[in-house]
Residue, then its C-alpha position, 0 to 999 in steps of 0.5 A: x104435890x109435884x107430877x113425876x117426870x114423864x118417862x124417858x124413851x127408850x128409843x132416845x140414847x141417853x145424855x153422853x157423860x162429860x168428860x175433861x179434855x186433857x191437855x197431851x196426856x193421860x186422863x184420870x178418872x175424876x168425878x166432875x166435883x168440886x169438894x171442900x178439899x180441892x178449895x182455899x179458903x182459909x184468908x192465911x192459906x191466900x195470903x201464903x200463895x199471894x206473897x209466896x208463889x208465881x205469877x203468871x199474868x192473863x189477859x182476864x186474870x193474874x193467876x198465883x200458883x204455889x207447890x203445896x208442902x207435905x203430902x202431895x195432894x190434889x190441886x187446890x183453888x182460891x179466887x179473889x174477884x176484888x170491887x174493881x171487877x164490879x158489883x157483887x153480880x159480876x164478881x159471883x158471875x167471875x167465881x161461878x164461871x173460874x170454878x166451873x172451868x176448874x171443875x171441867x178441867x181439874x185433871x189438867x191442873x198438877x197435884x201438889x199446886x194449890x191456885x189462887x185466881x185474881x180477876x182483873x178489870x173487864x173479867x166478868x165478860x169472858x164466857x167459859x171457853x175464855x177462862x180456860x184458855x186463860x188458864x191452860x196459858x197460865x198453866x203451860x207457862x208454869x210447866x216451862x217454868x215462868x212466872x215471876x217468883x213473888x217473895x215478899x218473906x223478905x227484909x223489913x224496914x221496921x225495926x226489930x225488938x229490942x233495936x229501936x231508937x232511944x226517945x230522948 
């Protein structure tokens, strides 16, 4: 049996609501959630973003960004932390902190873009403030048209069907 919470003191003001800090511009009124529609979840989507997107390097992360195809939807986030980032506890912490930074500051991420954040070694020791600073650096590079284009859809060395060498 659980006991009910103690009554709130009416003289004590309620806790203020947390609102994301804008990065120059109007604040969008949006709930501070991270629903499935805001996540990159499918392996093919990760590969598409990593293969065709812009690469934006920061000290703790490698951020890939790709403009969405079709109608302009809210920004989406995918997170990758390999075993180089640490054991499972450290990898989970990295993902949790990056998700929280995105959730609290989602108004700063431009609509119509998909982002994949890849943790680098040492990323498990960063704070929420450090993560947001790194992501802001990447977003500023993106707004300025920076970032290395990474398009791995070029010609491959594999022979085309029908052009295989004769085996005699």
